[in-house]
mmCIF file of the N, C-alpha and C atoms, coordinates in Angstrom:
data_MODEL
# 
_entry.id   MODEL 
# 
loop_
_atom_site.group_PDB 
_atom_site.id 
_atom_site.type_symbol 
_atom_site.label_atom_id 
_atom_site.label_alt_id 
_atom_site.label_comp_id 
_atom_site.label_asym_id 
_atom_site.label_entity_id 
_atom_site.label_seq_id 
_atom_site.pdbx_PDB_ins_code 
_atom_site.Cartn_x 
_atom_site.Cartn_y 
_atom_site.Cartn_z 
_atom_site.occupancy 
_atom_site.B_iso_or_equiv 
_atom_site.pdbx_formal_charge 
_atom_site.auth_seq_id 
_atom_site.auth_comp_id 
_atom_site.auth_asym_id 
_atom_site.auth_atom_id 
_atom_site.pdbx_PDB_model_num 
ATOM 1   N N  . MET A 1 1  ? 0.856   -1.168  0.000  1.00 0.00 ? 1  MET A N  1 
ATOM 2   C CA . MET A 1 1  ? 0.000   0.000   0.000  1.00 0.00 ? 1  MET A CA 1 
ATOM 3   C C  . MET A 1 1  ? 0.908   1.239   0.000  1.00 0.00 ? 1  MET A C  1 
ATOM 4   N N  . THR A 1 2  ? 0.587   2.195   -0.837 1.00 0.00 ? 2  THR A N  1 
ATOM 5   C CA . THR A 1 2  ? 1.400   3.399   -0.936 1.00 0.00 ? 2  THR A CA 1 
ATOM 6   C C  . THR A 1 2  ? 1.097   4.342   0.211  1.00 0.00 ? 2  THR A C  1 
ATOM 7   N N  . ARG A 1 3  ? 2.002   5.256   0.414  1.00 0.00 ? 3  ARG A N  1 
ATOM 8   C CA . ARG A 1 3  ? 1.825   6.262   1.478  1.00 0.00 ? 3  ARG A CA 1 
ATOM 9   C C  . ARG A 1 3  ? 0.528   7.035   1.262  1.00 0.00 ? 3  ARG A C  1 
ATOM 10  N N  . ARG A 1 4  ? 0.276   7.445   0.018  1.00 0.00 ? 4  ARG A N  1 
ATOM 11  C CA . ARG A 1 4  ? -0.933  8.221   -0.307 1.00 0.00 ? 4  ARG A CA 1 
ATOM 12  C C  . ARG A 1 4  ? -2.181  7.409   0.028  1.00 0.00 ? 4  ARG A C  1 
ATOM 13  N N  . ALA A 1 5  ? -2.182  6.119   -0.327 1.00 0.00 ? 5  ALA A N  1 
ATOM 14  C CA . ALA A 1 5  ? -3.330  5.255   -0.057 1.00 0.00 ? 5  ALA A CA 1 
ATOM 15  C C  . ALA A 1 5  ? -3.554  5.094   1.442  1.00 0.00 ? 5  ALA A C  1 
ATOM 16  N N  . ILE A 1 6  ? -2.473  4.969   2.186  1.00 0.00 ? 6  ILE A N  1 
ATOM 17  C CA . ILE A 1 6  ? -2.582  4.845   3.648  1.00 0.00 ? 6  ILE A CA 1 
ATOM 18  C C  . ILE A 1 6  ? -3.199  6.103   4.236  1.00 0.00 ? 6  ILE A C  1 
ATOM 19  N N  . ILE A 1 7  ? -2.744  7.249   3.782  1.00 0.00 ? 7  ILE A N  1 
ATOM 20  C CA . ILE A 1 7  ? -3.268  8.530   4.290  1.00 0.00 ? 7  ILE A CA 1 
ATOM 21  C C  . ILE A 1 7  ? -4.755  8.656   3.972  1.00 0.00 ? 7  ILE A C  1 
ATOM 22  N N  . GLU A 1 8  ? -5.133  8.367   2.732  1.00 0.00 ? 8  GLU A N  1 
ATOM 23  C CA . GLU A 1 8  ? -6.544  8.488   2.338  1.00 0.00 ? 8  GLU A CA 1 
ATOM 24  C C  . GLU A 1 8  ? -7.426  7.505   3.114  1.00 0.00 ? 8  GLU A C  1 
ATOM 25  N N  . ARG A 1 9  ? -6.940  6.290   3.303  1.00 0.00 ? 9  ARG A N  1 
ATOM 26  C CA . ARG A 1 9  ? -7.696  5.285   4.070  1.00 0.00 ? 9  ARG A CA 1 
ATOM 27  C C  . ARG A 1 9  ? -7.882  5.741   5.512  1.00 0.00 ? 9  ARG A C  1 
ATOM 28  N N  . THR A 1 10 ? -6.820  6.290   6.089  1.00 0.00 ? 10 THR A N  1 
ATOM 29  C CA . THR A 1 10 ? -6.884  6.768   7.474  1.00 0.00 ? 10 THR A CA 1 
ATOM 30  C C  . THR A 1 10 ? -7.843  7.943   7.604  1.00 0.00 ? 10 THR A C  1 
ATOM 31  N N  . ILE A 1 11 ? -7.805  8.857   6.655  1.00 0.00 ? 11 ILE A N  1 
ATOM 32  C CA . ILE A 1 11 ? -8.705  10.023  6.694  1.00 0.00 ? 11 ILE A CA 1 
ATOM 33  C C  . ILE A 1 11 ? -10.163 9.573   6.591  1.00 0.00 ? 11 ILE A C  1 
ATOM 34  N N  . ARG A 1 12 ? -10.437 8.607   5.705  1.00 0.00 ? 12 ARG A N  1 
ATOM 35  C CA . ARG A 1 12 ? -11.821 8.085   5.587  1.00 0.00 ? 12 ARG A CA 1 
ATOM 36  C C  . ARG A 1 12 ? -12.275 7.476   6.917  1.00 0.00 ? 12 ARG A C  1 
ATOM 37  N N  . ALA A 1 13 ? -11.376 6.731   7.545  1.00 0.00 ? 13 ALA A N  1 
ATOM 38  C CA . ALA A 1 13 ? -11.734 6.097   8.819  1.00 0.00 ? 13 ALA A CA 1 
ATOM 39  C C  . ALA A 1 13 ? -11.969 7.136   9.903  1.00 0.00 ? 13 ALA A C  1 
ATOM 40  N N  . ILE A 1 14 ? -11.112 8.150   9.957  1.00 0.00 ? 14 ILE A N  1 
ATOM 41  C CA . ILE A 1 14 ? -11.264 9.194   10.984 1.00 0.00 ? 14 ILE A CA 1 
ATOM 42  C C  . ILE A 1 14 ? -12.568 9.952   10.778 1.00 0.00 ? 14 ILE A C  1 
ATOM 43  N N  . ASN A 1 15 ? -12.931 10.214  9.535  1.00 0.00 ? 15 ASN A N  1 
ATOM 44  C CA . ASN A 1 15 ? -14.175 10.939  9.244  1.00 0.00 ? 15 ASN A CA 1 
ATOM 45  C C  . ASN A 1 15 ? -15.409 10.179  9.701  1.00 0.00 ? 15 ASN A C  1 
ATOM 46  N N  . GLN A 1 16 ? -15.313 8.872   9.855  1.00 0.00 ? 16 GLN A N  1 
ATOM 47  C CA . GLN A 1 16 ? -16.457 8.066   10.287 1.00 0.00 ? 16 GLN A CA 1 
ATOM 48  C C  . GLN A 1 16 ? -16.551 7.948   11.810 1.00 0.00 ? 16 GLN A C  1 
ATOM 49  N N  . LEU A 1 17 ? -15.525 8.380   12.503 1.00 0.00 ? 17 LEU A N  1 
ATOM 50  C CA . LEU A 1 17 ? -15.488 8.248   13.961 1.00 0.00 ? 17 LEU A CA 1 
ATOM 51  C C  . LEU A 1 17 ? -16.141 9.442   14.645 1.00 0.00 ? 17 LEU A C  1 
ATOM 52  N N  . PRO A 1 18 ? -16.623 9.234   15.869 1.00 0.00 ? 18 PRO A N  1 
ATOM 53  C CA . PRO A 1 18 ? -17.111 10.361  16.662 1.00 0.00 ? 18 PRO A CA 1 
ATOM 54  C C  . PRO A 1 18 ? -15.930 11.277  17.031 1.00 0.00 ? 18 PRO A C  1 
ATOM 55  N N  . ASP A 1 19 ? -16.247 12.515  17.366 1.00 0.00 ? 19 ASP A N  1 
ATOM 56  C CA . ASP A 1 19 ? -15.212 13.516  17.670 1.00 0.00 ? 19 ASP A CA 1 
ATOM 57  C C  . ASP A 1 19 ? -14.247 13.044  18.752 1.00 0.00 ? 19 ASP A C  1 
ATOM 58  N N  . GLU A 1 20 ? -14.768 12.375  19.759 1.00 0.00 ? 20 GLU A N  1 
ATOM 59  C CA . GLU A 1 20 ? -13.931 11.906  20.875 1.00 0.00 ? 20 GLU A CA 1 
ATOM 60  C C  . GLU A 1 20 ? -12.850 10.934  20.383 1.00 0.00 ? 20 GLU A C  1 
ATOM 61  N N  . LYS A 1 21 ? -13.221 10.021  19.513 1.00 0.00 ? 21 LYS A N  1 
ATOM 62  C CA . LYS A 1 21 ? -12.272 9.037   18.985 1.00 0.00 ? 21 LYS A CA 1 
ATOM 63  C C  . LYS A 1 21 ? -11.291 9.695   18.007 1.00 0.00 ? 21 LYS A C  1 
ATOM 64  N N  . ALA A 1 22 ? -11.765 10.657  17.233 1.00 0.00 ? 22 ALA A N  1 
ATOM 65  C CA . ALA A 1 22 ? -10.876 11.385  16.325 1.00 0.00 ? 22 ALA A CA 1 
ATOM 66  C C  . ALA A 1 22 ? -9.817  12.137  17.129 1.00 0.00 ? 22 ALA A C  1 
ATOM 67  N N  . LYS A 1 23 ? -10.203 12.668  18.288 1.00 0.00 ? 23 LYS A N  1 
ATOM 68  C CA . LYS A 1 23 ? -9.250  13.366  19.159 1.00 0.00 ? 23 LYS A CA 1 
ATOM 69  C C  . LYS A 1 23 ? -8.198  12.390  19.681 1.00 0.00 ? 23 LYS A C  1 
ATOM 70  N N  . GLU A 1 24 ? -8.606  11.173  20.013 1.00 0.00 ? 24 GLU A N  1 
ATOM 71  C CA . GLU A 1 24 ? -7.655  10.158  20.465 1.00 0.00 ? 24 GLU A CA 1 
ATOM 72  C C  . GLU A 1 24 ? -6.623  9.865   19.381 1.00 0.00 ? 24 GLU A C  1 
ATOM 73  N N  . ILE A 1 25 ? -7.084  9.776   18.159 1.00 0.00 ? 25 ILE A N  1 
ATOM 74  C CA . ILE A 1 25 ? -6.162  9.520   17.051 1.00 0.00 ? 25 ILE A CA 1 
ATOM 75  C C  . ILE A 1 25 ? -5.203  10.687  16.882 1.00 0.00 ? 25 ILE A C  1 
ATOM 76  N N  . SER A 1 26 ? -5.726  11.891  17.004 1.00 0.00 ? 26 SER A N  1 
ATOM 77  C CA . SER A 1 26 ? -4.878  13.081  16.901 1.00 0.00 ? 26 SER A CA 1 
ATOM 78  C C  . SER A 1 26 ? -3.816  13.084  18.003 1.00 0.00 ? 26 SER A C  1 
ATOM 79  N N  . ASP A 1 27 ? -4.212  12.732  19.215 1.00 0.00 ? 27 ASP A N  1 
ATOM 80  C CA . ASP A 1 27 ? -3.258  12.663  20.326 1.00 0.00 ? 27 ASP A CA 1 
ATOM 81  C C  . ASP A 1 27 ? -2.197  11.592  20.065 1.00 0.00 ? 27 ASP A C  1 
ATOM 82  N N  . PHE A 1 28 ? -2.626  10.444  19.519 1.00 0.00 ? 28 PHE A N  1 
ATOM 83  C CA . PHE A 1 28 ? -1.679  9.373   19.216 1.00 0.00 ? 28 PHE A CA 1 
ATOM 84  C C  . PHE A 1 28 ? -0.693  9.813   18.137 1.00 0.00 ? 28 PHE A C  1 
ATOM 85  N N  . VAL A 1 29 ? -1.181  10.507  17.127 1.00 0.00 ? 29 VAL A N  1 
ATOM 86  C CA . VAL A 1 29 ? -0.296  11.017  16.071 1.00 0.00 ? 29 VAL A CA 1 
ATOM 87  C C  . VAL A 1 29 ? 0.730   11.973  16.666 1.00 0.00 ? 29 VAL A C  1 
ATOM 88  N N  . ASP A 1 30 ? 0.296   12.844  17.570 1.00 0.00 ? 30 ASP A N  1 
ATOM 89  C CA . ASP A 1 30 ? 1.238   13.754  18.237 1.00 0.00 ? 30 ASP A CA 1 
ATOM 90  C C  . ASP A 1 30 ? 2.314   12.973  18.982 1.00 0.00 ? 30 ASP A C  1 
ATOM 91  N N  . PHE A 1 31 ? 1.900   11.913  19.674 1.00 0.00 ? 31 PHE A N  1 
ATOM 92  C CA . PHE A 1 31 ? 2.837   11.081  20.419 1.00 0.00 ? 31 PHE A CA 1 
ATOM 93  C C  . PHE A 1 31 ? 3.841   10.419  19.479 1.00 0.00 ? 31 PHE A C  1 
ATOM 94  N N  . VAL A 1 32 ? 3.357   9.837   18.383 1.00 0.00 ? 32 VAL A N  1 
ATOM 95  C CA . VAL A 1 32 ? 4.241   9.164   17.426 1.00 0.00 ? 32 VAL A CA 1 
ATOM 96  C C  . VAL A 1 32 ? 5.207   10.159  16.797 1.00 0.00 ? 32 VAL A C  1 
ATOM 97  N N  . MET A 1 33 ? 4.716   11.347  16.458 1.00 0.00 ? 33 MET A N  1 
ATOM 98  C CA . MET A 1 33 ? 5.586   12.372  15.870 1.00 0.00 ? 33 MET A CA 1 
ATOM 99  C C  . MET A 1 33 ? 6.678   12.795  16.853 1.00 0.00 ? 33 MET A C  1 
ATOM 100 N N  . LYS A 1 34 ? 6.307   12.993  18.098 1.00 0.00 ? 34 LYS A N  1 
ATOM 101 C CA . LYS A 1 34 ? 7.298   13.401  19.105 1.00 0.00 ? 34 LYS A CA 1 
ATOM 102 C C  . LYS A 1 34 ? 8.353   12.313  19.280 1.00 0.00 ? 34 LYS A C  1 
ATOM 103 N N  . ARG A 1 35 ? 7.921   11.061  19.346 1.00 0.00 ? 35 ARG A N  1 
ATOM 104 C CA . ARG A 1 35 ? 8.854   9.942   19.496 1.00 0.00 ? 35 ARG A CA 1 
ATOM 105 C C  . ARG A 1 35 ? 9.785   9.853   18.282 1.00 0.00 ? 35 ARG A C  1 
ATOM 106 N N  . HIS A 1 36 ? 9.246   10.063  17.110 1.00 0.00 ? 36 HIS A N  1 
ATOM 107 C CA . HIS A 1 36 ? 10.050  10.036  15.888 1.00 0.00 ? 36 HIS A CA 1 
ATOM 108 C C  . HIS A 1 36 ? 11.085  11.167  15.894 1.00 0.00 ? 36 HIS A C  1 
ATOM 109 N N  . GLU A 1 37 ? 10.662  12.360  16.277 1.00 0.00 ? 37 GLU A N  1 
ATOM 110 C CA . GLU A 1 37 ? 11.584  13.501  16.343 1.00 0.00 ? 37 GLU A CA 1 
ATOM 111 C C  . GLU A 1 37 ? 12.696  13.251  17.362 1.00 0.00 ? 37 GLU A C  1 
ATOM 112 N N  . GLU A 1 38 ? 12.338  12.680  18.512 1.00 0.00 ? 38 GLU A N  1 
ATOM 113 C CA . GLU A 1 38 ? 13.338  12.384  19.532 1.00 0.00 ? 38 GLU A CA 1 
ATOM 114 C C  . GLU A 1 38 ? 14.337  11.338  19.045 1.00 0.00 ? 38 GLU A C  1 
ATOM 115 N N  . THR A 1 39 ? 13.838  10.351  18.313 1.00 0.00 ? 39 THR A N  1 
ATOM 116 C CA . THR A 1 39 ? 14.711  9.317   17.760 1.00 0.00 ? 39 THR A CA 1 
ATOM 117 C C  . THR A 1 39 ? 15.679  9.927   16.755 1.00 0.00 ? 39 THR A C  1 
ATOM 118 N N  . GLN A 1 40 ? 15.167  10.789  15.876 1.00 0.00 ? 40 GLN A N  1 
ATOM 119 C CA . GLN A 1 40 ? 16.023  11.449  14.899 1.00 0.00 ? 40 GLN A CA 1 
ATOM 120 C C  . GLN A 1 40 ? 17.065  12.318  15.588 1.00 0.00 ? 40 GLN A C  1 
ATOM 121 N N  . LEU A 1 41 ? 16.654  13.027  16.617 1.00 0.00 ? 41 LEU A N  1 
ATOM 122 C CA . LEU A 1 41 ? 17.582  13.878  17.357 1.00 0.00 ? 41 LEU A CA 1 
ATOM 123 C C  . LEU A 1 41 ? 18.671  13.041  18.023 1.00 0.00 ? 41 LEU A C  1 
ATOM 124 N N  . THR A 1 42 ? 18.289  11.951  18.656 1.00 0.00 ? 42 THR A N  1 
ATOM 125 C CA . THR A 1 42 ? 19.250  11.065  19.310 1.00 0.00 ? 42 THR A CA 1 
ATOM 126 C C  . THR A 1 42 ? 20.231  10.480  18.295 1.00 0.00 ? 42 THR A C  1 
ATOM 127 N N  . GLU A 1 43 ? 19.722  10.031  17.160 1.00 0.00 ? 43 GLU A N  1 
ATOM 128 C CA . GLU A 1 43 ? 20.598  9.475   16.124 1.00 0.00 ? 43 GLU A CA 1 
ATOM 129 C C  . GLU A 1 43 ? 21.550  10.538  15.584 1.00 0.00 ? 43 GLU A C  1 
ATOM 130 N N  . GLY A 1 44 ? 21.051  11.753  15.433 1.00 0.00 ? 44 GLY A N  1 
ATOM 131 C CA . GLY A 1 44 ? 21.901  12.852  14.972 1.00 0.00 ? 44 GLY A CA 1 
ATOM 132 C C  . GLY A 1 44 ? 23.018  13.160  15.953 1.00 0.00 ? 44 GLY A C  1 
ATOM 133 N N  . ILE A 1 45 ? 22.691  13.180  17.239 1.00 0.00 ? 45 ILE A N  1 
ATOM 134 C CA . ILE A 1 45 ? 23.698  13.428  18.272 1.00 0.00 ? 45 ILE A CA 1 
ATOM 135 C C  . ILE A 1 45 ? 24.729  12.307  18.284 1.00 0.00 ? 45 ILE A C  1 
ATOM 136 N N  . GLN A 1 46 ? 24.271  11.061  18.164 1.00 0.00 ? 46 GLN A N  1 
ATOM 137 C CA . GLN A 1 46 ? 25.196  9.926   18.139 1.00 0.00 ? 46 GLN A CA 1 
ATOM 138 C C  . GLN A 1 46 ? 26.128  10.009  16.931 1.00 0.00 ? 46 GLN A C  1 
ATOM 139 N N  . LYS A 1 47 ? 25.595  10.409  15.795 1.00 0.00 ? 47 LYS A N  1 
ATOM 140 C CA . LYS A 1 47 ? 26.405  10.531  14.591 1.00 0.00 ? 47 LYS A CA 1 
ATOM 141 C C  . LYS A 1 47 ? 27.452  11.629  14.751 1.00 0.00 ? 47 LYS A C  1 
ATOM 142 N N  . LEU A 1 48 ? 27.023  12.776  15.285 1.00 0.00 ? 48 LEU A N  1 
ATOM 143 C CA . LEU A 1 48 ? 27.971  13.872  15.518 1.00 0.00 ? 48 LEU A CA 1 
ATOM 144 C C  . LEU A 1 48 ? 29.068  13.465  16.491 1.00 0.00 ? 48 LEU A C  1 
ATOM 145 N N  . THR A 1 49 ? 28.681  12.767  17.536 1.00 0.00 ? 49 THR A N  1 
ATOM 146 C CA . THR A 1 49 ? 29.647  12.329  18.534 1.00 0.00 ? 49 THR A CA 1 
ATOM 147 C C  . THR A 1 49 ? 30.635  11.327  17.944 1.00 0.00 ? 49 THR A C  1 
ATOM 148 N N  . ALA A 1 50 ? 30.123  10.396  17.148 1.00 0.00 ? 50 ALA A N  1 
ATOM 149 C CA . ALA A 1 50 ? 30.986  9.377   16.550 1.00 0.00 ? 50 ALA A CA 1 
ATOM 150 C C  . ALA A 1 50 ? 31.989  9.993   15.572 1.00 0.00 ? 50 ALA A C  1 
ATOM 151 N N  . GLN A 1 51 ? 31.573  11.045  14.877 1.00 0.00 ? 51 GLN A N  1 
ATOM 152 C CA . GLN A 1 51 ? 32.438  11.686  13.887 1.00 0.00 ? 51 GLN A CA 1 
ATOM 153 C C  . GLN A 1 51 ? 33.312  12.782  14.501 1.00 0.00 ? 51 GLN A C  1 
ATOM 154 N N  . SER A 1 52 ? 33.071  13.098  15.737 1.00 0.00 ? 52 SER A N  1 
ATOM 155 C CA . SER A 1 52 ? 33.807  14.155  16.416 1.00 0.00 ? 52 SER A CA 1 
ATOM 156 C C  . SER A 1 52 ? 35.265  13.775  16.627 1.00 0.00 ? 52 SER A C  1 
ATOM 157 N N  . GLN A 1 53 ? 36.115  14.760  16.628 1.00 0.00 ? 53 GLN A N  1 
ATOM 158 C CA . GLN A 1 53 ? 37.536  14.534  16.867 1.00 0.00 ? 53 GLN A CA 1 
ATOM 159 C C  . GLN A 1 53 ? 37.939  15.025  18.259 1.00 0.00 ? 53 GLN A C  1 
ATOM 160 N N  . THR A 1 54 ? 36.960  15.222  19.097 1.00 0.00 ? 54 THR A N  1 
ATOM 161 C CA . THR A 1 54 ? 37.187  15.774  20.420 1.00 0.00 ? 54 THR A CA 1 
ATOM 162 C C  . THR A 1 54 ? 38.178  14.974  21.243 1.00 0.00 ? 54 THR A C  1 
ATOM 163 N N  . PHE A 1 55 ? 38.079  13.648  21.200 1.00 0.00 ? 55 PHE A N  1 
ATOM 164 C CA . PHE A 1 55 ? 38.924  12.812  22.040 1.00 0.00 ? 55 PHE A CA 1 
ATOM 165 C C  . PHE A 1 55 ? 40.058  12.134  21.262 1.00 0.00 ? 55 PHE A C  1 
ATOM 166 N N  . ASP A 1 56 ? 40.336  12.622  20.080 1.00 0.00 ? 56 ASP A N  1 
ATOM 167 C CA . ASP A 1 56 ? 41.406  12.029  19.274 1.00 0.00 ? 56 ASP A CA 1 
ATOM 168 C C  . ASP A 1 56 ? 42.770  12.102  19.967 1.00 0.00 ? 56 ASP A C  1 
ATOM 169 N N  . PHE A 1 57 ? 42.954  13.085  20.825 1.00 0.00 ? 57 PHE A N  1 
ATOM 170 C CA . PHE A 1 57 ? 44.231  13.215  21.523 1.00 0.00 ? 57 PHE A CA 1 
ATOM 171 C C  . PHE A 1 57 ? 44.539  11.988  22.383 1.00 0.00 ? 57 PHE A C  1 
ATOM 172 N N  . LEU A 1 58 ? 43.496  11.258  22.784 1.00 0.00 ? 58 LEU A N  1 
ATOM 173 C CA . LEU A 1 58 ? 43.711  10.068  23.603 1.00 0.00 ? 58 LEU A CA 1 
ATOM 174 C C  . LEU A 1 58 ? 44.383  8.944   22.819 1.00 0.00 ? 58 LEU A C  1 
ATOM 175 N N  . ASN A 1 59 ? 44.201  8.944   21.502 1.00 0.00 ? 59 ASN A N  1 
ATOM 176 C CA . ASN A 1 59 ? 44.825  7.920   20.674 1.00 0.00 ? 59 ASN A CA 1 
ATOM 177 C C  . ASN A 1 59 ? 46.341  8.068   20.637 1.00 0.00 ? 59 ASN A C  1 
ATOM 178 N N  . ASP A 1 60 ? 46.836  9.279   20.805 1.00 0.00 ? 60 ASP A N  1 
ATOM 179 C CA . ASP A 1 60 ? 48.263  9.545   20.740 1.00 0.00 ? 60 ASP A CA 1 
ATOM 180 C C  . ASP A 1 60 ? 48.949  9.414   22.096 1.00 0.00 ? 60 ASP A C  1 
ATOM 181 N N  . GLU A 1 61 ? 48.172  9.273   23.146 1.00 0.00 ? 61 GLU A N  1 
ATOM 182 C CA . GLU A 1 61 ? 48.724  9.209   24.495 1.00 0.00 ? 61 GLU A CA 1 
ATOM 183 C C  . GLU A 1 61 ? 49.312  7.819   24.752 1.00 0.00 ? 61 GLU A C  1 
ATOM 184 N N  . GLU A 1 62 ? 50.468  7.780   25.329 1.00 0.00 ? 62 GLU A N  1 
ATOM 185 C CA . GLU A 1 62 ? 51.099  6.492   25.609 1.00 0.00 ? 62 GLU A CA 1 
ATOM 186 C C  . GLU A 1 62 ? 50.405  5.817   26.788 1.00 0.00 ? 62 GLU A C  1 
ATOM 187 N N  . ASP A 1 63 ? 50.462  4.494   26.802 1.00 0.00 ? 63 ASP A N  1 
ATOM 188 C CA . ASP A 1 63 ? 49.853  3.736   27.884 1.00 0.00 ? 63 ASP A CA 1 
ATOM 189 C C  . ASP A 1 63 ? 50.668  3.907   29.157 1.00 0.00 ? 63 ASP A C  1 
ATOM 190 N N  . LEU A 1 64 ? 49.968  4.188   30.258 1.00 0.00 ? 64 LEU A N  1 
ATOM 191 C CA . LEU A 1 64 ? 50.649  4.378   31.529 1.00 0.00 ? 64 LEU A CA 1 
ATOM 192 C C  . LEU A 1 64 ? 50.894  3.051   32.243 1.00 0.00 ? 64 LEU A C  1 
ATOM 193 N N  . TYR A 1 65 ? 50.044  2.082   31.964 1.00 0.00 ? 65 TYR A N  1 
ATOM 194 C CA . TYR A 1 65 ? 50.141  0.798   32.649 1.00 0.00 ? 65 TYR A CA 1 
ATOM 195 C C  . TYR A 1 65 ? 50.133  -0.333  31.623 1.00 0.00 ? 65 TYR A C  1 
ATOM 196 N N  . SER A 1 66 ? 50.700  -1.448  32.006 1.00 0.00 ? 66 SER A N  1 
ATOM 197 C CA . SER A 1 66 ? 50.684  -2.636  31.159 1.00 0.00 ? 66 SER A CA 1 
ATOM 198 C C  . SER A 1 66 ? 50.251  -3.826  32.012 1.00 0.00 ? 66 SER A C  1 
ATOM 199 N N  . GLU A 1 67 ? 50.183  -4.982  31.401 1.00 0.00 ? 67 GLU A N  1 
ATOM 200 C CA . GLU A 1 67 ? 49.808  -6.179  32.155 1.00 0.00 ? 67 GLU A CA 1 
ATOM 201 C C  . GLU A 1 67 ? 50.847  -6.513  33.214 1.00 0.00 ? 67 GLU A C  1 
ATOM 202 N N  . ALA A 1 68 ? 52.059  -6.090  33.022 1.00 0.00 ? 68 ALA A N  1 
ATOM 203 C CA . ALA A 1 68 ? 53.126  -6.355  33.997 1.00 0.00 ? 68 ALA A CA 1 
ATOM 204 C C  . ALA A 1 68 ? 52.867  -5.632  35.314 1.00 0.00 ? 68 ALA A C  1 
ATOM 205 N N  . ASP A 1 69 ? 52.086  -4.573  35.283 1.00 0.00 ? 69 ASP A N  1 
ATOM 206 C CA . ASP A 1 69 ? 51.771  -3.809  36.488 1.00 0.00 ? 69 ASP A CA 1 
ATOM 207 C C  . ASP A 1 69 ? 50.691  -4.467  37.348 1.00 0.00 ? 69 ASP A C  1 
ATOM 208 N N  . LEU A 1 70 ? 50.033  -5.488  36.827 1.00 0.00 ? 70 LEU A N  1 
ATOM 209 C CA . LEU A 1 70 ? 48.965  -6.149  37.577 1.00 0.00 ? 70 LEU A CA 1 
ATOM 210 C C  . LEU A 1 70 ? 49.523  -6.936  38.754 1.00 0.00 ? 70 LEU A C  1 
ATOM 211 N N  . LYS A 1 71 ? 48.817  -6.842  39.875 1.00 0.00 ? 71 LYS A N  1 
ATOM 212 C CA . LYS A 1 71 ? 49.209  -7.628  41.043 1.00 0.00 ? 71 LYS A CA 1 
ATOM 213 C C  . LYS A 1 71 ? 48.513  -8.985  41.023 1.00 0.00 ? 71 LYS A C  1 
ATOM 214 N N  . GLU A 1 72 ? 47.321  -9.002  40.440 1.00 0.00 ? 72 GLU A N  1 
ATOM 215 C CA . GLU A 1 72 ? 46.542  -10.236 40.378 1.00 0.00 ? 72 GLU A CA 1 
ATOM 216 C C  . GLU A 1 72 ? 45.803  -10.270 39.049 1.00 0.00 ? 72 GLU A C  1 
ATOM 217 N N  . VAL A 1 73 ? 45.787  -11.411 38.406 1.00 0.00 ? 73 VAL A N  1 
ATOM 218 C CA . VAL A 1 73 ? 45.121  -11.572 37.116 1.00 0.00 ? 73 VAL A CA 1 
ATOM 219 C C  . VAL A 1 73 ? 43.778  -12.244 37.345 1.00 0.00 ? 73 VAL A C  1 
ATOM 220 N N  . TYR A 1 74 ? 42.733  -11.632 36.840 1.00 0.00 ? 74 TYR A N  1 
ATOM 221 C CA . TYR A 1 74 ? 41.386  -12.184 36.967 1.00 0.00 ? 74 TYR A CA 1 
ATOM 222 C C  . TYR A 1 74 ? 41.054  -12.983 35.716 1.00 0.00 ? 74 TYR A C  1 
ATOM 223 N N  . ASN A 1 75 ? 40.718  -14.250 35.880 1.00 0.00 ? 75 ASN A N  1 
ATOM 224 C CA . ASN A 1 75 ? 40.391  -15.126 34.747 1.00 0.00 ? 75 ASN A CA 1 
ATOM 225 C C  . ASN A 1 75 ? 38.923  -15.525 34.817 1.00 0.00 ? 75 ASN A C  1 
ATOM 226 N N  . GLY A 1 76 ? 38.041  -14.545 34.991 1.00 0.00 ? 76 GLY A N  1 
ATOM 227 C CA . GLY A 1 76 ? 36.601  -14.671 35.067 1.00 0.00 ? 76 GLY A CA 1 
ATOM 228 C C  . GLY A 1 76 ? 36.013  -15.918 34.725 1.00 0.00 ? 76 GLY A C  1 
# 
């Protein structure tokens, strides 16, 4: 089913409902839109963070400790 067909089918169904039920659908659409926007925002922030060079300096830092510094080895 195409997007246009889904929209038209939904509009026909909403037009047949009482006002109270149409309001419920409107509230649900608001909820879905907000959740979608939040998901997009979160994904955008994750993408920016992943591509950021903010912590690249840590890659050049030498290791301060090695396995030789361990007092006890944990073999979980």
